[in-house]
C-alpha positions as CSV (number, residue, x, y, z in Angstrom):
1,X,52.5,117.6,115.3
2,X,56.1,117.8,114.1
3,X,58.1,120.5,115.9
4,X,59.7,122.8,113.4
5,X,62.4,123.7,115.8
6,X,63.7,120.2,115.4
7,X,64.6,120.8,111.8
8,X,68.1,121.9,110.6
9,X,67.6,125.5,109.4
10,X,68.8,126.7,106.1
11,X,71.9,128.8,106.3
12,X,71.3,132.6,106.3
13,X,74.3,133.1,103.9
14,X,76.8,131.2,101.9
15,X,79.6,133.7,102.2
16,X,81.4,136.1,104.6
17,X,81.9,139.7,103.4
18,X,85.2,141.1,104.6
19,X,85.2,144.6,103.0
20,X,85.8,144.1,99.3
21,X,86.6,140.5,99.8
22,X,84.0,137.8,99.7
23,X,84.9,134.5,101.3
24,X,82.6,131.6,100.4
25,X,82.0,129.0,103.1
26,X,82.0,126.3,100.5
27,X,85.7,127.1,99.8
28,X,86.5,127.4,103.4
29,X,85.0,124.0,104.2
30,X,87.1,122.3,101.4
31,X,90.2,124.2,102.4
32,X,89.8,123.2,106.1
33,X,89.3,119.6,105.1
34,X,92.5,119.6,103.1
35,X,94.5,121.2,105.9
36,X,93.3,118.6,108.4
37,X,93.9,115.8,105.9
38,X,97.5,116.8,105.3
39,X,98.1,117.2,109.1
40,X,96.8,113.6,109.7
41,X,99.0,112.1,106.9
42,X,102.1,113.9,108.3
43,X,101.5,112.6,111.8
44,X,100.6,109.1,110.8
45,X,103.6,108.8,108.4
46,X,106.0,110.2,110.9
47,X,104.8,107.8,113.5
48,X,105.4,105.0,111.1
49,X,109.0,106.2,110.6
50,X,108.6,108.1,107.4
51,X,109.5,111.7,106.4
52,X,106.5,113.9,107.2
53,X,107.6,116.5,104.6
54,X,106.8,113.9,102.0
55,X,103.1,114.4,102.9
56,X,103.3,118.1,102.1
57,X,105.0,117.6,98.7
58,X,102.6,114.9,97.7
59,X,99.6,116.9,98.9
60,X,100.4,119.7,96.6
61,X,100.1,117.4,93.5
62,X,97.1,115.5,94.9
63,X,95.1,118.6,95.8
64,X,95.8,120.5,92.6
65,X,95.0,117.5,90.5
66,X,92.0,116.6,92.7
67,X,90.4,120.0,92.3
68,X,90.9,119.9,88.5
69,X,89.5,116.3,88.4
70,X,86.5,117.2,90.6
71,X,85.6,120.2,88.5
72,X,86.0,118.3,85.2
73,X,83.9,115.5,86.5
74,X,81.1,117.9,87.4
75,X,81.2,120.0,84.2
76,X,81.3,116.9,82.0
77,X,77.9,115.7,83.4
78,X,76.3,119.2,83.5
79,X,77.4,120.8,80.2
80,X,74.0,122.5,79.8
81,X,74.7,124.6,82.8
82,X,77.7,126.2,81.2
83,X,77.4,126.0,77.4
84,X,76.7,128.0,75.4
85,X,75.5,130.7,77.7
86,X,78.1,130.7,80.6
87,X,81.3,129.1,79.5
88,X,83.4,131.2,82.0
89,X,81.3,129.7,84.8
90,X,83.3,126.5,84.4
91,X,85.9,128.3,86.7
92,X,83.4,129.5,89.3
93,X,84.0,126.7,91.8
94,X,82.6,128.8,94.6
95,X,79.1,128.3,93.2
96,X,79.5,124.6,93.9
97,X,80.0,121.7,91.5
98,X,82.9,119.4,92.4
99,X,82.4,115.8,91.6
100,X,84.1,113.8,94.3
101,X,84.8,110.7,92.3
102,X,86.5,112.8,89.6
103,X,88.7,114.5,92.3
104,X,89.5,111.2,94.0
105,X,90.6,109.6,90.8
106,X,92.8,112.4,89.4
107,X,94.1,113.3,92.9
108,X,95.1,109.7,93.6
109,X,96.8,109.3,90.3
110,X,98.8,112.4,90.8
111,X,99.9,111.3,94.3
112,X,100.9,107.9,93.1
113,X,102.8,109.4,90.1
114,X,104.7,111.8,92.4
115,X,105.5,109.1,95.0
116,X,106.7,106.6,92.4
117,X,108.7,109.3,90.6
118,X,110.6,110.0,93.8
119,X,111.0,106.4,94.9
120,X,108.7,107.0,97.9
121,X,105.7,104.9,97.0
122,X,105.1,102.4,99.8
123,X,102.3,100.5,101.5
124,X,103.2,102.4,104.7
125,X,102.5,105.8,103.1
126,X,99.3,104.6,101.6
127,X,98.1,103.4,104.9
128,X,99.0,106.7,106.5
129,X,97.1,108.6,103.9
130,X,93.9,106.4,103.7
131,X,92.1,107.7,106.8
132,X,92.8,111.3,105.8
133,X,90.6,111.0,102.7
134,X,87.3,110.5,104.5
135,X,88.3,113.2,107.0
136,X,88.8,115.8,104.3
137,X,85.5,114.7,102.7
138,X,83.6,114.8,106.0
139,X,84.6,118.5,106.6
140,X,84.3,119.5,102.9
141,X,80.7,118.2,102.7
142,X,79.6,121.1,105.0
143,X,80.2,123.4,102.0
144,X,77.2,121.8,100.4
145,X,75.1,122.8,103.4
146,X,76.0,126.5,102.9
147,X,75.3,126.2,99.2
148,X,72.0,124.4,99.9
149,X,72.8,121.6,97.4
150,X,73.0,117.8,97.2
151,X,70.2,117.2,99.6
152,X,67.7,114.3,99.6
153,X,64.0,113.6,99.2
154,X,61.3,114.9,101.5
155,X,61.3,113.6,105.1
156,X,59.3,113.9,108.3
157,X,62.3,112.9,110.5
158,X,63.1,115.4,113.3
159,X,66.5,116.2,111.7
160,X,65.0,117.2,108.3
161,X,66.9,120.0,106.5
162,X,65.1,123.2,105.5
163,X,66.0,124.4,102.0
164,X,64.8,127.8,100.8
165,X,63.6,126.5,97.4
166,X,61.9,123.4,98.8
167,X,58.3,123.4,100.4
168,X,59.3,121.1,103.3
169,X,62.2,119.4,105.1
170,X,64.4,117.1,103.1
171,X,67.0,114.5,104.1
172,X,70.3,116.2,105.0
173,X,72.4,113.9,102.9
174,X,75.5,116.2,103.4
175,X,75.2,115.4,107.1
176,X,74.7,111.7,106.5
177,X,77.8,111.6,104.3
178,X,79.9,113.7,106.7
179,X,79.1,111.5,109.7
180,X,79.6,108.3,107.6
181,X,83.0,109.5,106.5
182,X,84.0,110.2,110.1
183,X,82.9,106.7,111.1
184,X,84.9,105.3,108.1
185,X,88.0,107.2,109.2
186,X,87.7,105.7,112.7
187,X,87.3,102.2,111.2
188,X,90.4,102.6,109.0
189,X,92.5,103.8,112.0
190,X,91.4,100.9,114.1
191,X,92.0,98.4,111.3
192,X,95.5,99.8,110.7
193,X,96.3,99.3,114.4
194,X,94.9,95.8,114.5
195,X,97.5,94.4,112.2
196,X,94.9,92.1,110.6
197,X,95.5,93.2,107.1
198,X,98.6,93.5,105.0
199,X,100.2,97.0,104.8
200,X,98.7,99.0,102.1
201,X,95.2,97.5,102.5
202,X,93.5,100.5,104.0
203,X,92.9,102.2,100.7
204,X,90.9,99.2,99.5
205,X,88.8,99.2,102.7
206,X,88.2,102.9,102.2
207,X,86.9,102.2,98.6
208,X,84.5,99.5,99.9
209,X,83.3,101.6,102.8
210,X,82.8,104.9,100.9
211,X,81.4,103.2,97.8
212,X,78.7,101.5,99.9
213,X,77.8,104.7,101.7
214,X,77.6,106.7,98.5
215,X,75.4,104.1,96.8
216,X,72.9,104.2,99.6
217,X,72.8,108.0,99.6
218,X,72.3,108.1,95.9
219,X,69.0,106.3,96.4
220,X,67.6,109.4,98.2
221,X,69.6,112.3,96.6
222,X,67.7,114.5,94.2
223,X,70.5,116.4,92.4
224,X,70.4,114.3,89.2
225,X,67.6,113.5,86.8
226,X,69.5,110.7,85.2
227,X,68.3,107.3,86.4
228,X,68.8,103.9,84.9
229,X,66.7,101.2,86.6
230,X,66.2,103.6,89.5
231,X,70.0,104.1,90.0
232,X,71.8,107.4,89.3
233,X,75.1,107.7,87.4
234,X,77.0,108.1,90.6
235,X,75.2,105.1,92.0
236,X,76.7,102.9,89.3
237,X,80.1,104.5,89.9
238,X,79.8,103.7,93.6
239,X,79.1,100.0,92.8
240,X,82.2,100.0,90.6
241,X,84.2,101.5,93.4
242,X,83.0,98.8,95.8
243,X,83.9,96.1,93.3
244,X,87.3,97.4,92.8
245,X,87.8,97.7,96.5
246,X,86.8,94.1,97.2
247,X,88.9,92.8,94.3
248,X,91.9,94.9,95.3
249,X,91.7,93.9,99.0
250,X,91.6,90.2,98.2
251,X,94.4,90.4,95.6
252,X,96.6,92.6,97.8
253,X,96.3,90.3,100.9
254,X,97.0,87.2,98.9
255,X,100.0,88.8,97.4
256,X,101.5,90.2,100.6
257,X,101.7,88.6,104.0
258,X,100.1,90.5,106.9
259,X,103.3,91.2,108.8
260,X,105.4,92.0,105.8
261,X,108.5,94.1,106.4
262,X,108.3,97.4,104.5
263,X,111.8,98.6,103.6
264,X,110.5,101.6,101.7
265,X,109.2,103.2,104.9
266,X,112.6,102.8,106.6
267,X,114.3,104.3,103.5
268,X,112.1,107.4,103.8
269,X,112.8,107.8,107.5
270,X,114.8,110.8,108.7
271,X,116.2,111.9,112.1
272,X,114.6,115.0,113.4
């Protein structure tokens, strides 16, 4: 008989009450992920000879745009949850509802715009930033645990997740995605050190890796009723992301030699 103690319990609360202040764990998880990501970019870019302060300035644009994009992506596919009854709830991000692909797209565009505008866009910076994306995502996914959302189908596996509104354990897809992102971060770091790919390639590897993980998870996630040929909307987006990653990786490595000199990174270097 299945031991109930082996399951992952549902959280007792999704917020911390500090007097009149309510701190939501969802927001804390996302904020912690962002802080760790910026720290990683600073250290990696500095080790590559770049100005670590560039990571801070770029992060401001990427994070703000990413949050807007993530919320817009979620709202656009869940309009019935906000209109016409609760239009103000569009701003209630602490209730959950951030679409990662929307945040990734708008955040990346904002970062690229800022870097290009300041003459700091370089393959070295892109490689420094790539592993930070899955790290931030891995930490931020724990916010979904506290909100009891984005889980999977029923399961009898010993690590099943208990959800208050479900009759039995379900797949803890938040945990699967968190662990997969940590693994992906490690792969990106190792690939970057190996020198087997041209500088600037790690972002394409990230797209391939995360797109694959997300597609597989979409097969068991239950947070959407939309299915076309058994595949959710995000499942199709994930396939597109993998395709773009593969095409980009092939194109970039044909265009640039593996050991190419990167003058942009040296131009950004400072003495500290």
